[in-house]
N, C-alpha and C positions, 0 to 999 in steps of 0.2 A: 186089281193088282197085277193080273197076268199081263194086261196091256202095258202097264208101267214097266214091268220087268222086260218086256220085249223092246220097249223104247230104250231102256237102260243098256241093253245088250248092243243095240245099234249105235248108241252113243260112243262106244268104244270100237266101232267097226272101222274098216279101212277106207270106206267111201265117204268123201267129204259131204256130198249132198245128203246121204243118209244120216250123217251125224247132225247136220242142220235140221233136218226134219225131226230127228229124234229129240233134239233139244226143244224145239218148238212144241212137240207133243207132250213132253214132260211138263212144260209150262202150262199147257191147257188142262193137264190132269189135276193141277193145283194140289199136288200131294206133298206134305212135308218130307216124305221119304225120298223124294227126288232131289232135294237140295244137296246133301252130301256128295252124291255121284256127280252132280253138275260142277260143284266146286273142285272136286278131284280132277275132273276132265279138264277144267279151265287151266289147271297148273301144268298140263302137258300138251295142250292143244296148239298146233302150229298155225291153224287157219284163222284168219281175222273174221271171216264170215261165220264160222262156227262159234267163235267166242262172242260175237254180237248176238247170236241166237241164244246162247247160254244166258247172257245178261238179260235178254228180253224174257226168258223163262223165269229168272229170279224176280223180275218185276211182277210177273203174273201170279207167282206162288204167294199166297197170302200168309203163309206161316211165318212165325217169328224167326224160324231158322234161316230164312232168306235175308232177314235184316242182320242177324248176328253174323252170318257168313259174309255178307257184304262189308260189314265193319272190319272183319279180319282182313279182307282183301285190301283195305286202305294201307296195310303194312307192306304190300307188294313193292318190289323194286321196279316193276313194269309200270310206267306212267299211264299207259293206255288202260291197264286193268284198274289202276287207282281211279282214273277219271270215270270209267264206266260204273265202278262201284259207287262213286259219288252220285251218279245219275240214278242208280237203283234206289239209293237211300232217299233221294229227293222225291222220287215217285212214291215212296212209302209214306211221306209226309209226317203227320202227327204221330203215327204208330211208331216211327223210328225214334222219336225224341227221348223216351225213357232209356233206350239202349245207347243212344249217343251220350246222354248224360252220364251213364255209368262208365262208358269208355273214356269220357273226358276226365273223369276223376281217377281212373285206374290205369289208363293206357300210357304208353311211352310218349315222349315229347313229339316225335314225328307223327304218331297216331293223333295226338291232340291237335296238332296243326292241321292235318288233313280233315279232321272232323269238322273244323270250322268252315271248310269249303262246302260241306253239305248244308250248313245252316243258311247259306245265302238263298237257297230255294225253298226254305221251309218256314211257313208262318203257322205257329202253333204254340199252345201253352207249354211252358217249360223251356223254351228257347232262351228266354232272358236269363234264366238261372245258369245255363251253360255259358253264356257270354260273361256273366258275372265271375264265374270260376276262371274263364280264360283271361280276363283282365287282371286277375290276381295270380296268374300262373308263374311259377319260378323261372320258366324259360322265356326269355324276351322275344324270341321268334314267334311264340304262340301269342303273346300279348300284341305284337305288331300285326299279326294276321287278324286278330280279333278287331283291332281298331280300324284296319283297312275295311273289313266287311261292314262294320257299323257305319263308317262314313259312306260306303256305297249305298247302303240301304236307308241312309238318313235317319238313323235311330236316335230321335231326339231325346228319348228317355236316358240315354247314356252320355248326353252332352257334358254334364258336370264331371262325370267320371273321367272322360277324355281330357277335359280341361285340367284336372288334377294331375293326370299323367303328363301333360305338356309341361306343367310347372315343376314337376319333380323328376321327370325322366332325364337320364344321362346318355342313353344310347342315341347316337345321331339319327338312326333310322326310325326309332320310336318317336322322337321329336318331330321328324318330318311327316310321318303318317298321321300324327295327331293334328298337325296343321292342315293336312289334306282332308282329314275326316271332319274337322270343325268347319272347313269351307263347304264340304258336301252337306252337312247338317243345316248350315245356313242360318243359325240364330245369332243375331247381332250382339247379344249379350256375351258371346264368346270372345268378342274383340278385347274386352277388358283383360281376360286371362292372357291372350296373345301379347298384349302390350306390356303386361307385367313381366313376361318372360323375355320379350324383346322390345325394350323401351326406345332403342335408337336403331332405326332401320339402316342408317348409313354405316354403322359399325358392325352389322351382322356378317358372319361368314357367308360366302356364296352358297354353300350347301343348304343353309337354312333360309336364305333370302328368297329363293324362287318359290318354295311352297308357302312361305309367309306372305309373299305378294299375292299369291292365288287366294289365300284366306282373306287378306285385306281387301282385295278386289271384290270378294263376295260379301264382306261384312262391313267395310269401312264407309266413311262419309267424307264431308268437306275437309275436315282437318287432315285426314289421311291422304286425300287427294293432293294437297299442297306438299306434304312430306314426300309422297311417292314421286311427284313431279321433279323434286329436287334431286332425286337419285340419278336422273338422266345425266347430270353433269359430273357425278362423282363415282359412279360405278362403271365397270367395263362393258364394252359393247356386247359381250355374250349374255349379259343380263338384261339388255334393253328389251328384248321381246316380252319378258316377264313383267318388267316395269310398265311397258305400254299396255299390256293386257290388263293390268290392274287399273290403270287410268281409265281405260275404256269401260271396264266393268263398273267402276264407281260412278262414272258419268251416266251410264245407262240406268242406274238406280236412283241417282240424285242429280238429274240434269240441271236443276236450278241452282245448285250449290257448288258443283264441281268446276270451279274457275280458278285460274292462276295466271297472273301476269308474267311469271317466269316460264310458263309452259311453252309459249310460242317459240322463243329463241332456242330452247332446248330441243324441241321437236324439229325445227328447221335444221339445226346442226346434224341431227341423225340423218335427215334426208340428204343433206349436202355433203357429208363427210365420208361418203363411200362405204357405209355400213352394208352388211349382206342385204340382198334384195327384199327378202321377206321382212326384215327389220325395218327397212325404209318404207315398205308398204304399210306396215302397222303404224308408223309415225304419221304418214299421210292420212291414214284413216282416223287416227286419234285427233287430228286437226279438224276433222269434219264437224265436231260439236262446237267449234269456234268459228265456223265458216260464215256466220252473220257478220263477223267483224270484217271491215274493209281490208285491213292489212292481211288477214288470214285468207280472205277470198283472193286477193291478188297473188299470194304465194301459191295457192292451190291451182290457179289458172296457169301460173308459170310451170307448175309440175306437169301440165299436159304436154309439155315439150321435152320432158326428161328422156334421155336415152334409155333409161331403165323402164321396161314395159310394166313391171309391177307397180312402180311409182305412178305411171300414167293411169293404170287401172284404179289405184287407190284414190287418186285425185278425182277421177270421174265419179266414183262412188260417193266421195265426200261432198262434191259439188252438187250432186243430185238432191241433197237435203238442204241446200242453201236457199234463202228467200230472195237472193239478189236478182234483180231484173236483168233481162238480156242474157241469161245463162244459156238458153238454147242456141242463140246466135253464136256464142263462144264455142259451144260444143260442135256446132255445124261447121264452123270455120276450121276447127282443129281436124275434123274428119276429112277435110279436103287434102290434108298433108299426111294422114295416118296410113300406114301400110299393113299393120298387124291386124289379122282377122278378129282376134278376140277383143282387142281394144276397139275396133270399129263396131263390133257388136255391142259393147258396153256404151259406146257413144250413141247408139240407136240408129246406126247406118247400115 
């Protein structure tokens, strides 16, 4: 105890290096009595290095007091302190779960929201109960954060709960994160709930369409492919990247079914109509899965002469997957006229 008292005295000393060493030594002592002074010092410590040492000490101290103190720090107005408190609690793992559960049920709305950040790094019994409480929280921001986390961790056990929230939710942000989460979870059964909420993609507000297309790209099949392809002609250019992304994603999962006779003219229009370069690149890449067709092959070859370098790069990438004979001769001939180093590299020259 005398050694601990000496370290506690140095923790409040004027020398930064001594405070760092004192915090480290208190952590190695692993004494519960060291937690309150560490937390008190944290509230007045100007040095980032000393604060880091204090948090490392809280990680080392195995007492419940370090968990309880770190949970209280989640209410701090300093984002650095909150983030490091989250890190401490994640290191505590399963031992922190009962305390997190109690705070989830009794803490303020901001506290409840920050507690969910801890759970991303914790795999332990009791975590599901915390998420169950969060999904029924009276504050929608807490619910939104819970859904976001469950989507990131692909928590399949909460799929139906998130589908219910999608069908009943009114807050635009909640609806959006439900779509994102269902795309992340990746169960094709979720497509039925998505289409019940949004039966007509062409009539959807822009705000919802982008995440909905991401979900449909992850979960949809041939029927959705044709419907999404039709959006190219009726929705604004700013949505074309999301539309094209969904088409490519569906094709990657269902290459034998994802076909549409209306797709080629729509994609050609994107390439020819002066859309932003990245969007035009995506359109050329989307044509890659139709490159066995003679008309698509001819169009991709014509794209090799486009003044837009991203279009040329996209055409090369798409042509590389074509079974057409004589492709290497075409690429070699193009290389004779190309000046861009990256394009030349893509051509294999």
